[in-house]
N, CA, C and O atoms as a printed pandas DataFrame, in Angstrom:
     atom_number atom_name residue_name chain_id  residue_number  x_coord  y_coord  z_coord
0              1         N          MET        A               1    0.819   -1.179    0.000
1              2        CA          MET        A               1    0.000    0.000    0.000
2              3         C          MET        A               1    0.870    1.253    0.000
3              4         O          MET        A               1    0.607    2.194   -0.748
4              5         N          LEU        A               2    1.897    1.266    0.830
5              6        CA          LEU        A               2    2.758    2.449    0.905
6              7         C          LEU        A               2    3.428    2.735   -0.433
7              8         O          LEU        A               2    3.577    3.891   -0.828
8              9         N          ASN        A               3    3.830    1.675   -1.128
9             10        CA          ASN        A               3    4.427    1.844   -2.453
10            11         C          ASN        A               3    3.414    2.450   -3.422
11            12         O          ASN        A               3    3.757    3.325   -4.217
12            13         N          ARG        A               4    2.172    1.988   -3.355
13            14        CA          ARG        A               4    1.143    2.545   -4.238
14            15         C          ARG        A               4    0.883    4.009   -3.905
15            16         O          ARG        A               4    0.686    4.821   -4.809
16            17         N          LEU        A               5    0.878    4.359   -2.618
17            18        CA          LEU        A               5    0.667    5.756   -2.234
18            19         C          LEU        A               5    1.806    6.640   -2.727
19            20         O          LEU        A               5    1.578    7.725   -3.261
20            21         N          ASP        A               6    3.034    6.162   -2.543
21            22        CA          ASP        A               6    4.197    6.942   -2.981
22            23         C          ASP        A               6    4.201    7.184   -4.483
23            24         O          ASP        A               6    4.612    8.245   -4.951
24            25         N          ASN        A               7    3.738    6.187   -5.235
25            26        CA          ASN        A               7    3.767    6.279   -6.693
26            27         C          ASN        A               7    2.428    6.674   -7.302
27            28         O          ASN        A               7    2.259    6.617   -8.520
28            29         N          HIS        A               8    1.480    7.073   -6.468
29            30        CA          HIS        A               8    0.154    7.521   -6.920
30            31         C          HIS        A               8   -0.523    6.483   -7.812
31            32         O          HIS        A               8   -1.088    6.803   -8.857
32            33         N          ILE        A               9   -0.447    5.239   -7.368
33            34        CA          ILE        A               9   -1.081    4.141   -8.089
34            35         C          ILE        A               9   -2.404    3.828   -7.409
35            36         O          ILE        A               9   -2.434    3.539   -6.213
36            37         N          ASN        A              10   -3.484    3.883   -8.149
37            38        CA          ASN        A              10   -4.815    3.578   -7.620
38            39         C          ASN        A              10   -5.273    2.244   -8.175
39            40         O          ASN        A              10   -5.154    1.984   -9.373
40            41         N          ILE        A              11   -5.794    1.405   -7.301
41            42        CA          ILE        A              11   -6.333    0.126   -7.738
42            43         C          ILE        A              11   -7.783    0.036   -7.314
43            44         O          ILE        A              11   -8.202    0.663   -6.342
44            45         N          ASN        A              12   -8.535   -0.744   -8.048
45            46        CA          ASN        A              12   -9.958   -0.890   -7.790
46            47         C          ASN        A              12  -10.210   -2.123   -6.935
47            48         O          ASN        A              12   -9.705   -3.205   -7.236
48            49         N          ASN        A              13  -10.983   -1.964   -5.878
49            50        CA          ASN        A              13  -11.364   -3.069   -5.013
50            51         C          ASN        A              13  -12.782   -3.472   -5.409
51            52         O          ASN        A              13  -13.745   -2.768   -5.104
52            53         N          ASN        A              14  -12.899   -4.597   -6.081
53            54        CA          ASN        A              14  -14.198   -5.041   -6.580
54            55         C          ASN        A              14  -15.186   -5.382   -5.474
55            56         O          ASN        A              14  -16.392   -5.431   -5.719
56            57         N          LEU        A              15  -14.698   -5.618   -4.264
57            58        CA          LEU        A              15  -15.567   -5.970   -3.148
58            59         C          LEU        A              15  -15.942   -4.768   -2.295
59            60         O          LEU        A              15  -16.615   -4.924   -1.276
60            61         N          LEU        A              16  -15.521   -3.579   -2.688
61            62        CA          LEU        A              16  -15.694   -2.400   -1.847
62            63         C          LEU        A              16  -17.151   -2.139   -1.482
63            64         O          LEU        A              16  -17.450   -1.896   -0.313
64            65         N          ASP        A              17  -18.043   -2.180   -2.429
65            66        CA          ASP        A              17  -19.456   -1.915   -2.124
66            67         C          ASP        A              17  -20.009   -2.931   -1.132
67            68         O          ASP        A              17  -20.740   -2.567   -0.211
68            69         N          GLN        A              18  -19.666   -4.196   -1.317
69            70        CA          GLN        A              18  -20.129   -5.244   -0.420
70            71         C          GLN        A              18  -19.541   -5.056    0.982
71            72         O          GLN        A              18  -20.243   -5.234    1.978
72            73         N          ILE        A              19  -18.268   -4.699    1.060
73            74        CA          ILE        A              19  -17.620   -4.467    2.360
74            75         C          ILE        A              19  -18.290   -3.307    3.078
75            76         O          ILE        A              19  -18.546   -3.387    4.280
76            77         N          LYS        A              20  -18.576   -2.229    2.355
77            78        CA          LYS        A              20  -19.204   -1.061    2.966
78            79         C          LYS        A              20  -20.590   -1.385    3.511
79            80         O          LYS        A              20  -21.009   -0.812    4.517
80            81         N          ILE        A              21  -21.308   -2.301    2.853
81            82        CA          ILE        A              21  -22.656   -2.663    3.291
82            83         C          ILE        A              21  -22.605   -3.639    4.462
83            84         O          ILE        A              21  -23.241   -3.411    5.491
84            85         N          GLU        A              22  -21.847   -4.726    4.304
85            86        CA          GLU        A              22  -21.860   -5.788    5.302
86            87         C          GLU        A              22  -21.040   -5.465    6.548
87            88         O          GLU        A              22  -21.344   -5.962    7.633
88            89         N          TYR        A              23  -20.020   -4.650    6.408
89            90        CA          TYR        A              23  -19.124   -4.347    7.524
90            91         C          TYR        A              23  -18.960   -2.837    7.676
91            92         O          TYR        A              23  -17.845   -2.338    7.824
92            93         N          SER        A              24  -20.066   -2.122    7.639
93            94        CA          SER        A              24  -20.001   -0.660    7.625
94            95         C          SER        A              24  -19.353   -0.085    8.886
95            96         O          SER        A              24  -18.580    0.869    8.794
96            97         N          ALA        A              25  -19.649   -0.640   10.048
97            98        CA          ALA        A              25  -19.057   -0.129   11.292
98            99         C          ALA        A              25  -17.546   -0.333   11.289
99           100         O          ALA        A              25  -16.788    0.566   11.654
100          101         N          MET        A              26  -17.118   -1.524   10.874
101          102        CA          MET        A              26  -15.685   -1.799   10.810
102          103         C          MET        A              26  -15.011   -0.908    9.770
103          104         O          MET        A              26  -13.920   -0.388   10.002
104          105         N          PHE        A              27  -15.663   -0.737    8.631
105          106        CA          PHE        A              27  -15.095    0.096    7.577
106          107         C          PHE        A              27  -14.872    1.521    8.084
107          108         O          PHE        A              27  -13.813    2.106    7.854
108          109         N          GLN        A              28  -15.867    2.077    8.772
109          110        CA          GLN        A              28  -15.737    3.445    9.276
110          111         C          GLN        A              28  -14.651    3.544   10.342
111          112         O          GLN        A              28  -13.908    4.524   10.382
112          113         N          ALA        A              29  -14.554    2.537   11.204
113          114        CA          ALA        A              29  -13.523    2.539   12.251
114          115         C          ALA        A              29  -12.127    2.467   11.644
115          116         O          ALA        A              29  -11.222    3.188   12.064
116          117         N          VAL        A              30  -11.961    1.600   10.662
117          118        CA          VAL        A              30  -10.656    1.472    9.990
118          119         C          VAL        A              30  -10.329    2.760    9.238
119          120         O          VAL        A              30   -9.178    3.196    9.219
120          121         N          LYS        A              31  -11.328    3.358    8.626
121          122        CA          LYS        A              31  -11.114    4.604    7.893
122          123         C          LYS        A              31  -10.622    5.709    8.832
123          124         O          LYS        A              31   -9.694    6.445    8.496
124          125         N          ARG        A              32  -11.242    5.822   10.000
125          126        CA          ARG        A              32  -10.807    6.828   10.984
126          127         C          ARG        A              32   -9.376    6.562   11.443
127          128         O          ARG        A              32   -8.567    7.483   11.546
128          129         N          ALA        A              33   -9.073    5.292   11.717
129          130        CA          ALA        A              33   -7.732    4.933   12.192
130          131         C          ALA        A              33   -6.672    5.224   11.127
131          132         O          ALA        A              33   -5.598    5.740   11.437
132          133         N          ILE        A              34   -6.977    4.893    9.885
133          134        CA          ILE        A              34   -6.020    5.122    8.807
134          135         C          ILE        A              34   -5.817    6.623    8.575
135          136         O          ILE        A              34   -4.697    7.059    8.306
136          137         N          LYS        A              35   -6.879    7.406    8.677
137          138        CA          LYS        A              35   -6.728    8.858    8.532
138          139         C          LYS        A              35   -5.810    9.419    9.615
139          140         O          LYS        A              35   -4.981   10.287    9.344
140          141         N          GLN        A              36   -5.962    8.921   10.840
141          142        CA          GLN        A              36   -5.097    9.380   11.929
142          143         C          GLN        A              36   -3.639    8.985   11.668
143          144         O          GLN        A              36   -2.729    9.790   11.865
144          145         N          LEU        A              37   -3.425    7.749   11.227
145          146        CA          LEU        A              37   -2.065    7.298   10.932
146          147         C          LEU        A              37   -1.456    8.067    9.764
147          148         O          LEU        A              37   -0.281    8.433    9.798
148          149         N          ALA        A              38   -2.256    8.308    8.739
149          150        CA          ALA        A              38   -1.766    9.056    7.579
150          151         C          ALA        A              38   -1.364   10.473    7.987
151          152         O          ALA        A              38   -0.359   11.004    7.515
152          153         N          SER        A              39   -2.146   11.065    8.853
153          154        CA          SER        A              39   -1.826   12.407    9.335
154          155         C          SER        A              39   -0.563   12.392   10.187
155          156         O          SER        A              39    0.310   13.245   10.028
156          157         N          LYS        A              40   -0.469   11.435   11.076
157          158        CA          LYS        A              40    0.684   11.344   11.982
158          159         C          LYS        A              40    1.984   11.116   11.221
159          160         O          LYS        A              40    3.010   11.708   11.555
160          161         N          TYR        A              41    1.948   10.264   10.202
161          162        CA          TYR        A              41    3.157    9.901    9.467
162          163         C          TYR        A              41    3.282   10.629    8.132
163          164         O          TYR        A              41    4.112   10.269    7.297
164          165         N          ASN        A              42    2.454   11.654    7.936
165          166        CA          ASN        A              42    2.538   12.502    6.744
166          167         C          ASN        A              42    2.440   11.695    5.446
167          168         O          ASN        A              42    3.242   11.870    4.528
168          169         N          LEU        A              43    1.448   10.812    5.389
169          170        CA          LEU        A              43    1.221    9.990    4.203
170          171         C          LEU        A              43    0.181   10.643    3.309
171          172         O          LEU        A              43   -0.586   11.501    3.746
172          173         N          SER        A              44    0.167   10.229    2.066
173          174        CA          SER        A              44   -0.875   10.678    1.149
174          175         C          SER        A              44   -2.221   10.168    1.643
175          176         O          SER        A              44   -2.285    9.238    2.448
176          177         N          GLU        A              45   -3.287   10.776    1.161
177          178        CA          GLU        A              45   -4.621   10.340    1.552
178          179         C          GLU        A              45   -4.868    8.921    1.049
179          180         O          GLU        A              45   -4.549    8.587   -0.092
180          181         N          VAL        A              46   -5.432    8.107    1.908
181          182        CA          VAL        A              46   -5.721    6.712    1.583
182          183         C          VAL        A              46   -7.166    6.632    1.119
183          184         O          VAL        A              46   -8.077    7.049    1.833
184          185         N          ASP        A              47   -7.374    6.095   -0.079
185          186        CA          ASP        A              47   -8.737    6.052   -0.609
186          187         C          ASP        A              47   -9.505    4.841   -0.083
187          188         O          ASP        A              47   -8.938    3.958    0.560
188          189         N          ASP        A              48  -10.794    4.820   -0.367
189          190        CA          ASP        A              48  -11.679    3.772    0.143
190          191         C          ASP        A              48  -11.301    2.383   -0.362
191          192         O          ASP        A              48  -11.532    1.394    0.334
192          193         N          ASN        A              49  -10.724    2.292   -1.561
193          194        CA          ASN        A              49  -10.313    0.986   -2.080
194          195         C          ASN        A              49   -9.264    0.352   -1.174
195          196         O          ASN        A              49   -9.354   -0.830   -0.843
196          197         N          GLU        A              50   -8.275    1.138   -0.778
197          198        CA          GLU        A              50   -7.230    0.627    0.112
198          199         C          GLU        A              50   -7.809    0.295    1.484
199          200         O          GLU        A              50   -7.432   -0.709    2.090
200          201         N          ILE        A              51   -8.708    1.119    1.969
201          202        CA          ILE        A              51   -9.337    0.862    3.262
202          203         C          ILE        A              51  -10.126   -0.445    3.202
203          204         O          ILE        A              51  -10.151   -1.203    4.172
204          205         N          GLY        A              52  -10.764   -0.706    2.074
205          206        CA          GLY        A              52  -11.473   -1.973    1.884
206          207         C          GLY        A              52  -10.528   -3.163    1.950
207          208         O          GLY        A              52  -10.881   -4.203    2.505
208          209         N          PHE        A              53   -9.314   -3.020    1.383
209          210        CA          PHE        A              53   -8.335   -4.095    1.470
210          211         C          PHE        A              53   -7.904   -4.331    2.916
211          212         O          PHE        A              53   -7.723   -5.475    3.335
212          213         N          PHE        A              54   -7.741   -3.251    3.677
213          214        CA          PHE        A              54   -7.407   -3.385    5.096
214          215         C          PHE        A              54   -8.514   -4.136    5.828
215          216         O          PHE        A              54   -8.239   -5.015    6.646
216          217         N          ASN        A              55   -9.749   -3.793    5.535
217          218        CA          ASN        A              55  -10.875   -4.476    6.164
218          219         C          ASN        A              55  -10.831   -5.970    5.878
219          220         O          ASN        A              55  -11.078   -6.784    6.768
220          221         N          THR        A              56  -10.523   -6.325    4.659
221          222        CA          THR        A              56  -10.450   -7.732    4.283
222          223         C          THR        A              56   -9.384   -8.444    5.104
223          224         O          THR        A              56   -9.608   -9.556    5.581
224          225         N          CYS        A              57   -8.230   -7.815    5.271
225          226        CA          CYS        A              57   -7.152   -8.418    6.076
226          227         C          CYS        A              57   -7.579   -8.580    7.526
227          228         O          CYS        A              57   -7.347   -9.625    8.133
228          229         N          ILE        A              58   -8.192   -7.564    8.074
229          230        CA          ILE        A              58   -8.638   -7.628    9.468
230          231         C          ILE        A              58   -9.680   -8.727    9.642
231          232         O          ILE        A              58   -9.652   -9.459   10.631
232          233         N          LEU        A              59  -10.591   -8.844    8.694
233          234        CA          LEU        A              59  -11.611   -9.901    8.775
234          235         C          LEU        A              59  -10.987  -11.282    8.733
235          236         O          LEU        A              59  -11.391  -12.169    9.486
236          237         N          GLN        A              60  -10.005  -11.476    7.860
237          238        CA          GLN        A              60   -9.350  -12.777    7.768
238          239         C          GLN        A              60   -8.686  -13.150    9.080
239          240         O          GLN        A              60   -8.802  -14.290    9.531
240          241         N          VAL        A              61   -7.999  -12.215    9.692
241          242        CA          VAL        A              61   -7.324  -12.483   10.956
242          243         C          VAL        A              61   -8.343  -12.766   12.053
243          244         O          VAL        A              61   -8.169  -13.696   12.841
244          245         N          SER        A              62   -9.398  -11.971   12.102
245          246        CA          SER        A              62  -10.386  -12.170   13.164
246          247         C          SER        A              62  -11.120  -13.494   13.008
247          248         O          SER        A              62  -11.441  -14.135   14.009
248          249         N          LEU        A              63  -11.391  -13.912   11.795
249          250        CA          LEU        A              63  -12.075  -15.187   11.582
250          251         C          LEU        A              63  -11.176  -16.366   11.910
251          252         O          LEU        A              63  -11.660  -17.407   12.355
252          253         N          ARG        A              64   -9.890  -16.219   11.699
253          254        CA          ARG        A              64   -8.947  -17.285   12.025
254          255         C          ARG        A              64   -8.828  -17.485   13.531
255          256         O          ARG        A              64   -8.548  -18.589   13.998
256          257         N          ASN        A              65   -9.039  -16.428   14.275
257          258        CA          ASN        A              65   -8.847  -16.478   15.717
258          259         C          ASN        A              65  -10.112  -16.826   16.502
259          260         O          ASN        A              65  -10.094  -16.817   17.733
260          261         N          ILE        A              66  -11.198  -17.130   15.812
261          262        CA          ILE        A              66  -12.424  -17.540   16.505
262          263         C          ILE        A              66  -12.260  -18.994   16.939
263          264         O          ILE        A              66  -11.991  -19.880   16.128
264          265         N          ARG        A              67  -12.429  -19.210   18.235
265          266        CA          ARG        A              67  -12.316  -20.566   18.770
266          267         C          ARG        A              67  -13.696  -21.210   18.773
267          268         O          ARG        A              67  -14.709  -20.568   19.050
268          269         N          SER        A              68  -13.700  -22.473   18.462
269          270        CA          SER        A              68  -14.978  -23.181   18.536
270          271         C          SER        A              68  -15.235  -23.563   19.993
271          272         O          SER        A              68  -14.303  -23.784   20.767
272          273         N          ILE        A              69  -16.475  -23.632   20.337
273          274        CA          ILE        A              69  -16.870  -23.975   21.707
274          275         C          ILE        A              69  -17.280  -25.448   21.714
275          276         O          ILE        A              69  -18.120  -25.886   20.928
276          277         N          SER        A              70  -16.672  -26.177   22.607
277          278        CA          SER        A              70  -17.037  -27.594   22.735
278          279         C          SER        A              70  -18.356  -27.723   23.470
279          280         O          SER        A              70  -18.523  -27.192   24.568
280          281         N          THR        A              71  -19.272  -28.416   22.868
281          282        CA          THR        A              71  -20.570  -28.622   23.495
282          283         C          THR        A              71  -20.884  -30.117   23.516
283          284         O          THR        A              71  -20.341  -30.893   22.730
284          285         N          LEU        A              72  -21.734  -30.483   24.395
285          286        CA          LEU        A              72  -22.166  -31.888   24.474
286          287         C          LEU        A              72  -23.325  -32.128   23.562
287          288         O          LEU        A              72  -23.830  -33.249   23.487
């Protein structure tokens, strides 16, 4: 992502609309966090496509860490 920001490369996230609908709270939280980080580290503005990719990564990690509950 940082390389794309430095070189002004924009990519399209085909899942962006679906992510915004199904995970809107997470998307907004990640967007706020990324804006704060971009401001702190003097980065270019991060567009919604990149934020959608971050959401996908966070979802993958969170789903991997869900433990199953043993039941009788």
